[in-house]
C-alpha positions in Angstrom: -98.3 58.2 194.8 -95.1 58.8 193.3 -93.4 61.3 191.2 -93.3 59.4 188.0 -97.2 58.7 188.2 -98.3 62.3 188.6 -100.0 64.1 185.7 -98.0 66.7 184.0 -99.1 69.9 184.5 -101.6 71.4 181.7 -102.9 67.8 180.8 -106.0 65.8 181.9 -105.3 62.8 183.1 -106.7 59.5 181.5 -109.2 57.8 182.8 -108.3 54.1 183.4 -111.5 52.7 181.6 -111.2 55.3 178.5 -110.4 53.2 175.3 -107.9 54.5 172.9 -109.0 56.5 169.7 -109.4 53.7 167.3 -111.2 56.2 164.4 -109.7 56.0 161.0 -107.6 58.8 159.8 -109.7 61.3 157.6 -108.6 60.1 154.4 -109.6 56.6 155.1 -113.1 57.9 156.2 -113.1 59.7 153.0 -112.7 56.3 151.3 -114.8 54.3 152.9 -117.8 56.9 153.0 -117.3 57.5 148.9 -117.1 53.7 148.5 -120.4 53.2 149.9 -122.1 56.1 147.7 -124.0 54.9 145.0 -122.9 54.9 141.7 -125.7 55.1 139.2 -123.7 55.5 136.1 -121.9 52.4 137.3 -125.3 50.5 137.8 -126.5 51.4 134.5 -123.5 50.3 132.5 -123.4 47.1 134.5 -127.5 46.6 133.5 -126.7 47.3 130.1 -124.0 45.1 129.6 -125.8 42.2 131.2 -128.6 42.9 129.1 -126.2 42.7 125.8 -125.2 39.3 127.0 -128.0 38.1 128.5 -130.6 39.0 125.3 -128.6 37.0 122.7 -128.8 34.0 124.9 -132.4 34.3 125.9 -133.0 34.6 122.0 -130.9 31.3 120.9 -132.6 29.1 123.8 -136.1 30.7 123.1 -135.9 29.6 119.2 -133.9 26.2 120.0 -137.2 25.6 121.9 -139.5 26.6 119.0 -140.9 24.7 116.1 -139.4 24.9 112.9 -142.9 26.8 111.2 -142.7 29.0 113.7 -139.4 30.2 113.6 -139.2 32.8 111.5 -142.9 34.4 112.7 -143.5 36.9 115.5 -140.7 38.5 118.2 -138.0 36.4 118.4 -137.9 37.7 122.0 -141.4 36.7 123.3 -141.6 33.5 124.7 -142.5 30.4 122.7 -146.4 29.2 123.1 -145.5 25.7 122.7 -142.0 24.7 123.6 -140.8 21.9 122.1 -137.6 19.4 122.7 -138.0 18.0 118.6 -134.9 20.0 117.7 -132.9 18.7 120.4 -133.6 15.3 119.6 -133.1 15.8 115.9 -129.7 17.2 116.7 -129.1 14.4 118.8 -129.8 11.5 116.3 -127.8 13.1 114.0 -124.3 12.0 115.6 -123.8 15.0 117.7 -122.7 12.2 120.5 -119.7 11.1 118.4 -118.8 15.1 117.6 -119.2 15.8 121.5 -116.8 12.9 122.3 -114.2 13.9 119.8 -114.3 17.0 120.8 -114.0 16.3 124.7 -111.1 14.0 124.1 -109.5 16.9 121.9 -109.8 19.3 124.9 -108.4 16.7 127.3 -105.1 15.7 125.7 -104.7 19.8 125.1 -105.0 20.4 128.9 -102.6 17.5 129.8 -100.2 18.6 127.6 -100.2 22.0 128.0 -100.0 21.9 131.9 -97.2 19.0 131.5 -95.1 21.3 129.8 -95.8 24.8 130.6 -96.0 24.5 134.7 -92.5 23.2 134.7 -91.6 26.0 132.3 -92.6 28.7 134.0 -91.0 27.1 137.1 -87.7 27.0 135.3 -88.2 31.0 134.2 -89.0 32.0 137.4 -86.5 30.2 139.5 -83.3 30.3 137.3 -81.5 33.3 137.1 -79.6 32.3 133.8 -79.2 34.2 130.3 -80.6 31.0 128.7 -83.9 30.7 130.8 -84.7 34.0 129.7 -84.2 33.7 126.1 -86.0 30.4 126.3 -89.1 33.1 128.1 -88.7 35.7 125.6 -88.9 33.0 122.6 -92.0 31.6 123.8 -93.4 35.1 124.2 -92.9 35.3 120.3 -95.0 32.8 120.0 -98.3 35.1 121.5 -97.2 37.3 118.2 -97.3 34.8 115.6 -101.0 34.1 114.3 -102.0 30.5 113.4 -103.0 31.1 109.7 -99.2 32.4 109.0 -98.2 28.8 109.7 -100.5 26.4 108.4 -99.3 25.6 105.5 -95.9 24.5 107.0 -97.8 22.6 109.4 -99.6 21.2 107.0 -96.3 19.6 105.4 -95.3 18.5 108.9 -98.2 16.9 109.5 -98.6 14.8 106.4 -94.9 14.2 106.7 -95.7 12.6 110.0 -98.2 10.9 108.8 -101.0 12.6 111.3 -103.4 13.4 108.7 -106.5 12.9 109.4 -106.5 12.1 112.6 -107.2 13.7 116.3 -103.4 14.4 117.1 -103.2 16.7 114.0 -105.8 18.6 115.8 -104.5 18.4 119.4 -100.7 18.8 118.7 -100.9 22.5 116.8 -103.6 23.4 119.3 -101.4 22.7 122.5 -98.2 24.6 121.1 -100.5 27.6 120.3 -101.7 27.7 123.4 -98.5 27.3 125.4 -96.9 31.2 125.0 -100.4 32.3 126.8 -100.3 29.7 129.4 -96.4 30.2 130.2 -97.2 33.9 130.5 -100.0 33.5 133.1 -97.8 31.3 135.1 -94.9 32.8 135.2 -96.8 36.0 136.6 -98.3 33.6 139.3 -95.3 31.9 140.5 -93.4 35.2 140.7 -95.9 36.1 143.6 -94.6 33.4 145.6 -92.8 34.6 148.5 -89.0 33.9 148.0 -88.8 33.3 151.6 -90.9 30.2 151.4 -88.2 28.6 148.6 -85.2 29.4 151.2 -87.1 27.7 154.2 -87.2 24.5 151.9 -84.1 24.6 150.5 -82.7 25.5 154.1 -84.5 21.8 155.0 -82.9 20.0 152.1 -85.7 20.1 149.1 -84.7 19.4 145.9 -86.0 21.7 143.1 -88.4 18.9 142.5 -90.0 18.9 145.6 -90.3 22.4 145.8 -92.2 22.6 142.1 -94.6 19.7 143.5 -94.9 20.8 147.2 -94.9 24.3 147.1 -94.7 26.1 143.3 -97.9 24.0 142.4 -100.2 24.3 145.7 -99.2 28.1 145.1 -100.1 28.5 141.9 -103.6 26.8 141.9 -105.3 30.0 140.4 -102.9 30.7 137.6 -103.1 26.6 136.9 -107.1 26.9 136.8 -106.8 30.0 134.2 -104.7 28.0 132.0 -106.8 25.2 132.2 -109.8 27.2 131.0 -108.1 29.1 128.6 -106.8 25.7 127.0 -109.8 24.1 127.2 -111.6 27.0 125.0 -108.7 26.8 122.6 -109.7 23.3 122.1 -113.2 23.4 122.2 -114.0 26.6 119.7 -110.9 25.9 117.4 -111.8 25.5 114.1 -109.0 26.0 111.8 -107.1 23.1 112.6 -109.6 21.0 112.4 -110.5 22.2 109.0 -107.0 21.8 107.4 -106.2 19.0 109.6 -108.9 16.6 109.0 -111.0 15.4 106.2 -113.1 12.4 107.1 -116.2 12.0 109.5 -114.0 9.7 111.9 -112.1 12.8 113.9 -114.6 15.4 113.2 -114.9 17.8 116.3 -117.6 20.2 117.2 -116.8 23.2 115.6 -116.6 21.9 111.9 -119.5 20.1 112.8 -121.5 23.1 113.6 -120.1 24.2 110.3 -121.6 21.5 108.1 -124.8 21.4 110.3 -125.1 24.9 108.2 -125.9 22.9 105.1 -127.8 19.8 106.8 -130.1 22.2 108.8 -129.9 25.5 106.1 -133.7 25.6 106.6 -133.8 24.3 110.0 -132.9 27.4 112.0 -134.1 25.8 115.6 -132.4 22.7 115.4 -129.1 24.7 114.3 -129.4 26.9 117.5 -130.2 23.8 119.5 -126.9 22.6 118.2 -125.1 25.6 119.6 -126.7 25.6 122.7 -125.7 21.9 123.4 -122.2 22.3 121.9 -121.8 25.1 124.7 -123.0 23.3 127.8 -119.7 21.6 129.1 -117.4 24.1 128.5 -120.0 26.5 130.4 -120.0 24.1 133.4 -115.9 24.1 133.3 -116.1 27.7 133.7 -119.1 27.5 136.8 -116.6 25.2 138.5 -113.4 27.1 138.2 -114.5 31.0 137.7 -113.4 32.0 141.0 -109.5 30.7 140.3 -109.9 31.7 137.2 -110.4 35.4 137.9 -107.6 34.8 140.8 -105.3 33.5 137.8 -105.9 36.4 135.7 -105.2 39.2 138.7 -101.7 37.4 139.1 -100.8 37.8 135.6 -99.4 41.3 136.4 -97.5 40.3 139.1 -94.0 41.3 140.4 
């Protein structure tokens, strides 16, 4: 045995099969132990919030399956004794399909316009370090503070001047414009999380800015793009002010305005009115279920660096 392999005085030689100590530090052990500890207050709050959300939805579904003569009698939380689909048949036979088709056209068009404009704008705001790009980004942020009610009269005059009144473009264009500021803000926060080294690597390979946008920025910003899609679709699906002001006839009417008219059409038929509300919420809820994970990831990326 050589001198370098001899143990130092006062130390215990480590056996060959002895493994290194992989225990986490005490602070990490305390944090892990605390994370596994049950939290009854948080659990009670979660159950309470779930009840607040579920109970109205259950009452609406239950009432929509109840006949009209039994709608105002009994406990609204009691399941219907004889469920019926007559209310849904009444709604579907009263032009609901036309309203749904118009609303789908508006939602798809708004999402397409918002994505085609907000993605390049956010990319330029992140990648361009000039005073003009920063000024343009700040101007877009000003749109968040401007309510639609404050500019509805100038918008009405502009749409009438363009001969778009009482048409679907009269609803699509203002809805897309007011969805742009928040969409740009979300995408800027998402694109700022893309590593600068990835851009530099593609630049060294001779990639153009357009190629970096389509092959790097957009694939890395799927969460933010999904968030923008859901947000823009919700704005188009739930919009009421623009269809009310900029349309008049039945041809360009959308769901929200149709539900507003159902109040008088089904003024005494509460189950049919609730059935129309259920049918109008199903498509956008299905879109949310498909993109909910990307939506949460995109919202977490808004406050990026």
